Residue frames relative to the residue before (quaternion, step in Angstrom):
aa qw qx qy qz dx dy dz
Q 1.0000 0.0000 0.0000 0.0000 0.00 0.00 0.00
D 0.8214 0.0134 -0.0744 0.5653 3.62 -0.74 1.14
G 0.7082 -0.4709 0.2591 0.4577 3.58 1.03 0.78
Q 0.5848 0.5800 -0.3761 0.4245 3.59 1.24 -0.02
K 0.3604 -0.7098 0.5631 0.2219 3.54 -1.17 0.66
L 0.1104 -0.7943 0.5969 0.0248 3.54 -0.84 1.04
Q 0.1341 -0.7778 0.6096 0.0736 3.54 -1.15 0.63
G 0.2519 0.7736 -0.5501 0.1882 3.56 -0.90 0.89
I 0.5078 -0.6199 0.5065 0.3183 3.53 -1.35 -0.24
I 0.0668 -0.7832 0.6178 0.0200 3.56 -0.98 0.90
D 0.3771 -0.7223 0.5382 0.2153 3.55 -0.98 0.88
A 0.2542 0.7506 -0.5670 0.2249 3.58 -0.52 1.22
N 0.5317 -0.6454 0.4533 0.3086 3.55 -1.20 0.55
D 0.7959 -0.0260 0.0337 0.6039 3.58 1.12 -0.62
E 0.7264 -0.4419 0.3009 0.4319 3.55 -1.34 0.11
R 0.6266 0.5557 -0.3393 0.4283 3.58 1.02 -0.81
Q 0.6737 0.4801 -0.2971 0.4769 3.57 0.94 -0.88
A 0.6237 0.5386 -0.3402 0.4530 3.60 1.04 -0.73
R 0.6470 0.5173 -0.3171 0.4617 3.59 0.96 -0.88
L 0.6522 0.5251 -0.3138 0.4477 3.56 0.97 -0.90
R 0.6761 0.4946 -0.3042 0.4535 3.59 0.87 -0.91
L 0.6603 0.4935 -0.3116 0.4727 3.58 0.99 -0.79
R 0.6214 0.5440 -0.3377 0.4515 3.57 1.06 -0.77
E 0.6427 0.5253 -0.3213 0.4559 3.59 1.04 -0.78
E 0.6978 0.4373 -0.2610 0.5038 3.58 1.20 -0.54
G 0.5508 -0.6422 0.3792 0.3747 3.58 1.30 0.16
L 0.5490 0.6002 -0.3953 0.4268 3.57 1.20 0.51
F 0.2747 -0.7459 0.5863 0.1561 3.57 -1.17 0.68
L 0.3597 -0.7649 0.5030 0.1804 3.55 -0.72 1.12
L 0.2034 -0.7829 0.5804 0.0942 3.57 -0.80 1.07
D 0.7954 -0.0810 0.1016 0.5919 3.57 0.88 -0.91
I 0.0266 -0.7964 0.6041 -0.0071 3.55 -1.09 0.72
R 0.0258 -0.7798 0.6255 -0.0029 3.54 -1.06 0.80
P 0.4963 -0.6507 0.4736 0.3256 3.61 -0.99 0.74
Q 0.4164 -0.7028 0.5215 0.2466 3.55 -1.00 0.84
K 0.5029 -0.6533 0.4732 0.3105 3.57 -0.98 0.82
S 0.5099 -0.6613 0.4655 0.2933 3.53 -1.02 0.86
S 0.4508 -0.6914 0.5006 0.2609 3.55 -1.08 0.75
G 0.5481 -0.6255 0.3905 0.3947 3.56 1.28 -0.15
V 0.6379 0.4897 -0.3264 0.4968 3.56 1.28 -0.17
K 0.2079 -0.7993 0.5561 0.0935 3.57 -0.55 1.17
T 0.1832 -0.7706 0.6023 0.0992 3.55 -0.90 0.97
R 0.3903 -0.7292 0.5158 0.2232 3.54 -0.89 0.91
R 0.2825 -0.7738 0.5472 0.1482 3.55 -0.64 1.14
P 0.5171 -0.6524 0.4453 0.3297 3.58 -0.95 0.79
R 0.4320 -0.6849 0.5176 0.2763 3.58 -1.05 0.74
I 0.4370 -0.6674 0.5352 0.2779 3.54 -1.28 0.39
S 0.2883 -0.7942 0.5145 0.1465 3.57 -0.47 1.19
H 0.6605 -0.4945 0.3868 0.4118 3.55 -1.33 0.26
S 0.6463 0.5241 -0.3257 0.4489 3.58 1.00 -0.78
E 0.6454 0.5089 -0.3219 0.4700 3.60 1.06 -0.72
L 0.6292 0.5187 -0.3297 0.4758 3.58 1.06 -0.74
T 0.6472 0.5163 -0.3131 0.4654 3.58 1.00 -0.84
L 0.6525 0.5121 -0.3109 0.4642 3.57 0.97 -0.88
F 0.6396 0.5223 -0.3254 0.4607 3.59 0.96 -0.86
T 0.6642 0.5156 -0.3039 0.4479 3.58 0.88 -0.96
R 0.6753 0.4850 -0.2958 0.4703 3.57 0.95 -0.86
Q 0.6360 0.5190 -0.3299 0.4662 3.60 1.01 -0.76
L 0.6621 0.5001 -0.3072 0.4660 3.57 0.95 -0.88
A 0.6181 0.5395 -0.3367 0.4621 3.58 1.08 -0.73
T 0.6640 0.5121 -0.3012 0.4540 3.58 0.94 -0.91
L 0.6924 0.4694 -0.2774 0.4726 3.58 0.91 -0.94
S 0.6318 0.5210 -0.3333 0.4673 3.59 1.07 -0.70
A 0.6377 0.5217 -0.3213 0.4669 3.58 1.04 -0.77
A 0.6741 0.4711 -0.2831 0.4935 3.58 1.20 -0.57
A 0.4933 -0.7027 0.3878 0.3354 3.58 1.36 0.28
L 0.3681 0.7000 -0.5211 0.3209 3.59 1.10 0.63
P 0.5259 -0.6469 0.4384 0.3359 3.63 -0.83 0.89
L 0.6303 -0.5830 0.3638 0.3611 3.56 -1.08 0.77
E 0.6759 0.5052 -0.3171 0.4329 3.58 0.84 -0.95
E 0.6539 0.4920 -0.3145 0.4811 3.59 1.06 -0.71
S 0.6237 0.5414 -0.3360 0.4527 3.58 1.02 -0.78
L 0.6725 0.4926 -0.2941 0.4676 3.57 0.92 -0.92
A 0.6316 0.5294 -0.3335 0.4578 3.58 1.03 -0.75
V 0.6585 0.5110 -0.3054 0.4605 3.58 0.94 -0.89
I 0.6834 0.4814 -0.2903 0.4658 3.59 0.86 -0.98
G 0.6474 0.5308 -0.3167 0.4459 3.58 0.99 -0.83
Q 0.6639 0.5025 -0.2995 0.4659 3.58 1.01 -0.81
Q 0.6977 0.4687 -0.2687 0.4705 3.58 1.09 -0.71
S 0.5745 0.6225 -0.3775 0.3742 3.59 1.18 -0.47
S 0.3456 -0.7360 0.5484 0.1953 3.56 -1.01 0.85
N 0.6191 0.5140 -0.3339 0.4910 3.58 1.32 -0.16
K 0.3722 -0.7641 0.4826 0.2115 3.58 -0.40 1.24
R 0.6322 0.5403 -0.3429 0.4369 3.57 1.00 -0.74
L 0.6520 0.4977 -0.3126 0.4790 3.58 0.96 -0.84
A 0.6315 0.5322 -0.3310 0.4565 3.58 1.00 -0.81
D 0.6445 0.5145 -0.3168 0.4685 3.60 1.01 -0.81
V 0.6357 0.5251 -0.3248 0.4633 3.58 0.98 -0.85
L 0.6802 0.4890 -0.2926 0.4612 3.58 0.88 -0.93
N 0.6138 0.5401 -0.3463 0.4600 3.59 1.09 -0.64
Q 0.6697 0.4886 -0.2968 0.4740 3.57 1.00 -0.83
V 0.6216 0.5186 -0.3346 0.4823 3.58 1.05 -0.74
R 0.6477 0.5178 -0.3080 0.4664 3.57 0.99 -0.85
S 0.6233 0.5414 -0.3375 0.4522 3.59 1.01 -0.79
A 0.6589 0.5075 -0.3045 0.4642 3.57 0.96 -0.90
I 0.6471 0.5125 -0.3190 0.4656 3.60 1.01 -0.78
L 0.6454 0.5142 -0.3161 0.4680 3.59 1.01 -0.78
E 0.6579 0.4885 -0.3021 0.4871 3.58 1.21 -0.50
G 0.6539 -0.5579 0.2972 0.4156 3.57 1.29 0.07
H 0.5259 0.6335 -0.4180 0.3840 3.59 1.25 0.05
P 0.4820 -0.6409 0.5004 0.3264 3.61 -1.08 0.62
L 0.6790 -0.5110 0.3408 0.4021 3.56 -1.22 0.46
S 0.6504 0.5359 -0.3261 0.4283 3.60 0.91 -0.89
D 0.6557 0.4901 -0.3117 0.4824 3.60 1.05 -0.71
A 0.6427 0.5327 -0.3229 0.4460 3.58 1.00 -0.81
L 0.6596 0.5206 -0.3071 0.4468 3.58 1.07 -0.72
Q 0.5447 0.6442 -0.3915 0.3676 3.60 1.20 -0.42
H 0.5946 0.5787 -0.3610 0.4257 3.59 1.19 -0.41
F 0.7505 0.2984 -0.1762 0.5628 3.60 1.27 -0.23
P 0.0178 -0.8638 0.5036 -0.0043 3.61 0.64 1.13
T 0.6355 0.5316 -0.3480 0.4387 3.60 1.09 -0.54
L 0.6873 0.4434 -0.2728 0.5066 3.59 1.18 -0.50
F 0.7726 0.1864 -0.0889 0.6004 3.56 0.94 -0.96
D 0.2286 -0.8155 0.5172 0.1233 3.59 -0.13 1.26
S 0.7407 -0.4337 0.2781 0.4312 3.57 -1.34 0.18
L 0.6248 0.5354 -0.3419 0.4538 3.60 1.02 -0.75
Y 0.6401 0.5323 -0.3127 0.4573 3.56 0.94 -0.93
R 0.7062 0.4689 -0.2664 0.4587 3.57 0.80 -1.05
T 0.6402 0.5358 -0.3244 0.4448 3.59 1.02 -0.81
L 0.6765 0.4840 -0.2925 0.4717 3.58 0.94 -0.87
V 0.6192 0.5274 -0.3418 0.4709 3.58 1.06 -0.72
K 0.6468 0.5178 -0.3136 0.4638 3.58 0.98 -0.86
A 0.6443 0.5112 -0.3149 0.4738 3.58 1.01 -0.82
G 0.6466 0.5219 -0.3114 0.4611 3.57 1.04 -0.79
E 0.6356 0.5252 -0.3241 0.4638 3.57 1.06 -0.76
K 0.6940 0.4874 -0.2809 0.4494 3.57 0.87 -0.96
S 0.7226 0.4318 -0.2433 0.4819 3.58 1.04 -0.75
G 0.4432 -0.6955 0.4537 0.3377 3.57 1.25 -0.29
L 0.6110 0.5377 -0.3409 0.4705 3.57 1.27 0.37
L 0.1088 0.8465 -0.5143 0.0842 3.56 0.99 0.84
A 0.6595 0.5320 -0.3200 0.4237 3.60 0.87 -0.91
P 0.6866 0.4559 -0.3090 0.4747 3.66 0.79 -0.85
V 0.6298 0.5311 -0.3377 0.4553 3.59 1.03 -0.75
L 0.6524 0.5057 -0.3124 0.4702 3.59 0.96 -0.84
E 0.6279 0.5325 -0.3332 0.4595 3.58 1.04 -0.76
K 0.6567 0.4957 -0.3012 0.4820 3.58 1.00 -0.86
L 0.6251 0.5349 -0.3322 0.4613 3.58 1.05 -0.74
A 0.6412 0.5170 -0.3196 0.4685 3.57 0.99 -0.83
D 0.6436 0.5118 -0.3162 0.4732 3.59 1.00 -0.83
Y 0.6503 0.5257 -0.3116 0.4512 3.56 0.97 -0.90
N 0.6734 0.4894 -0.2948 0.4692 3.60 0.89 -0.93
E 0.6443 0.5283 -0.3171 0.4530 3.57 1.02 -0.80
N 0.6729 0.4870 -0.2906 0.4749 3.58 0.94 -0.90
R 0.6375 0.5276 -0.3266 0.4567 3.57 1.01 -0.79
Q 0.6546 0.5062 -0.3100 0.4682 3.57 1.01 -0.80
K 0.6290 0.5290 -0.3337 0.4617 3.61 1.06 -0.75
I 0.6507 0.5092 -0.3115 0.4693 3.58 0.97 -0.88
R 0.6488 0.5201 -0.3147 0.4577 3.56 0.97 -0.84
S 0.6572 0.5102 -0.3091 0.4607 3.58 0.96 -0.86
K 0.6508 0.5089 -0.3138 0.4680 3.59 1.00 -0.84
L 0.6384 0.5307 -0.3239 0.4538 3.58 1.02 -0.80
I 0.6537 0.5061 -0.3092 0.4700 3.57 0.96 -0.88
Q 0.6648 0.5066 -0.3024 0.4582 3.58 0.95 -0.89
S 0.6574 0.5135 -0.3127 0.4544 3.59 1.04 -0.75
L 0.6791 0.4809 -0.2879 0.4740 3.59 1.19 -0.48
I 0.5480 0.6448 -0.3977 0.3546 3.59 1.16 -0.50
Y 0.6867 0.5050 -0.2995 0.4286 3.61 0.81 -1.00
P 0.6706 0.4719 -0.3231 0.4725 3.68 0.80 -0.82
C 0.6351 0.5274 -0.3331 0.4556 3.59 1.02 -0.75
M 0.6424 0.5153 -0.3205 0.4680 3.58 1.02 -0.80
L 0.6521 0.5125 -0.3155 0.4610 3.60 0.96 -0.87
T 0.6497 0.5180 -0.3128 0.4601 3.57 0.97 -0.87
T 0.6517 0.5180 -0.3111 0.4585 3.57 0.96 -0.88
V 0.6595 0.5012 -0.3055 0.4696 3.58 0.93 -0.92
A 0.6465 0.5253 -0.3215 0.4503 3.59 0.96 -0.86
I 0.6481 0.5150 -0.3173 0.4628 3.58 0.97 -0.86
V 0.6571 0.5091 -0.3108 0.4609 3.57 0.95 -0.90
V 0.6478 0.5204 -0.3190 0.4558 3.60 0.96 -0.87
V 0.6543 0.5091 -0.3138 0.4628 3.59 0.93 -0.88
I 0.6495 0.5147 -0.3200 0.4592 3.57 0.95 -0.86
I 0.6559 0.5071 -0.3148 0.4622 3.59 0.96 -0.87
L 0.6438 0.5218 -0.3227 0.4574 3.59 0.97 -0.84
L 0.7096 0.4694 -0.2667 0.4528 3.56 0.88 -0.95
T 0.7363 0.4128 -0.2388 0.4800 3.58 1.08 -0.60
A 0.7676 0.3522 -0.1921 0.4998 3.62 1.14 -0.51
V 0.7533 0.3913 -0.2147 0.4831 3.60 0.91 -0.89
V 0.6812 0.5186 -0.2973 0.4227 3.57 0.78 -1.03
P 0.6288 0.5392 -0.3694 0.4213 3.68 0.86 -0.71
K 0.6410 0.5179 -0.3331 0.4582 3.62 1.03 -0.71
I 0.6452 0.4990 -0.3176 0.4835 3.57 1.05 -0.77
T 0.5998 0.5809 -0.3509 0.4239 3.57 1.08 -0.74
E 0.6311 0.5451 -0.3345 0.4390 3.57 0.97 -0.84
Q 0.6447 0.5180 -0.3238 0.4595 3.60 1.01 -0.76
F 0.6500 0.5082 -0.3162 0.4683 3.58 0.98 -0.79
V 0.6292 0.5403 -0.3348 0.4473 3.58 1.03 -0.78
H 0.6666 0.4948 -0.3015 0.4689 3.58 0.95 -0.84
M 0.6596 0.5116 -0.3100 0.4551 3.60 1.07 -0.67
K 0.2094 -0.8256 0.4976 0.1641 3.60 1.26 -0.43
Q 0.4027 0.6914 -0.4928 0.3421 3.55 0.88 1.01
Q 0.5485 -0.5922 0.4759 0.3492 3.54 -1.26 0.54
L 0.2677 -0.7919 0.5326 0.1324 3.57 -0.66 1.12
P 0.5541 -0.5956 0.4607 0.3550 3.60 -1.12 0.63
L 0.6525 -0.5372 0.3665 0.3890 3.56 -1.22 0.55
S 0.6547 0.5232 -0.3218 0.4405 3.59 0.91 -0.89
T 0.6489 0.5117 -0.3145 0.4671 3.57 1.06 -0.78
R 0.6493 0.5147 -0.3206 0.4591 3.58 0.99 -0.82
I 0.6251 0.5243 -0.3373 0.4698 3.58 1.06 -0.74
L 0.6484 0.5230 -0.3082 0.4595 3.57 1.00 -0.88
L 0.6627 0.4967 -0.3028 0.4717 3.57 0.99 -0.84
G 0.6360 0.5238 -0.3281 0.4622 3.57 1.05 -0.75
L 0.6405 0.5138 -0.3122 0.4778 3.54 1.05 -0.81
S 0.6307 0.5342 -0.3249 0.4598 3.55 1.05 -0.79
D 0.6514 0.5160 -0.3108 0.4612 3.57 0.97 -0.87
T 0.6493 0.5179 -0.3123 0.4611 3.57 1.00 -0.84
L 0.6793 0.4976 -0.2900 0.4548 3.56 0.94 -0.89
Q 0.5994 0.5595 -0.3680 0.4384 3.59 1.10 -0.59
R 0.7001 0.4558 -0.2667 0.4805 3.55 1.12 -0.68
T 0.7892 0.2852 -0.1370 0.5264 3.58 1.08 -0.70
G 0.3430 0.7957 -0.4537 0.2082 3.59 1.28 0.05
P 0.6772 0.4958 -0.3181 0.4410 3.64 0.73 -0.95
T 0.6529 0.5143 -0.3165 0.4572 3.56 1.00 -0.83
L 0.6612 0.5090 -0.3026 0.4606 3.58 0.97 -0.87
L 0.6442 0.5213 -0.3207 0.4587 3.57 0.98 -0.84
A 0.6453 0.5150 -0.3159 0.4676 3.56 0.98 -0.86
T 0.6444 0.5249 -0.3149 0.4584 3.57 1.03 -0.82
V 0.6451 0.5309 -0.3190 0.4474 3.58 0.96 -0.88
F 0.7183 0.4466 -0.2637 0.4638 3.58 0.86 -0.93
I 0.6060 0.5307 -0.3585 0.4718 3.57 1.16 -0.50
């Protein structure tokens, strides 16, 4: 800056992103080397479906307002509270500044932007209807998330009932049946096969009951 050479550390995923960030600060990169890891791994936040939907809808709104893609991505990235999403958007923006279309830039993140997402974005670019396509994508992701949430909620109640039933059966076989067994032993009568199987199961559960209960609750 002003002909002076500066040395420091910049947080970036790769050299391209580092160059872009320095360029935004009015600095020209002469040399860059990756910093050695301190050995302490930090867990980066994941990008949720709701965050992806929000990003898609924001990009659709800004595109409809005729704001250039690179500026839209910069605005959304700065507003995002998820650092990982902000980093992804910075890399996508870098690719766009290098002349790549949005659909190509998204290919670097296939786990976040699946093939359907990228294909529809590409179709929107070719047809000149990117904003409406992004809006439809946001609606699709939102509806898919609602269906998924309803499905999970519909499965919770049956799972709870099944768990309670298993616990009740285990308690009966380990606490109630042994007392009945003592009465049969005193009577010294031949027990039916089904009863003997039940008593054998009760005996097994008395020995392995705590382990089974722990497994059920885990």
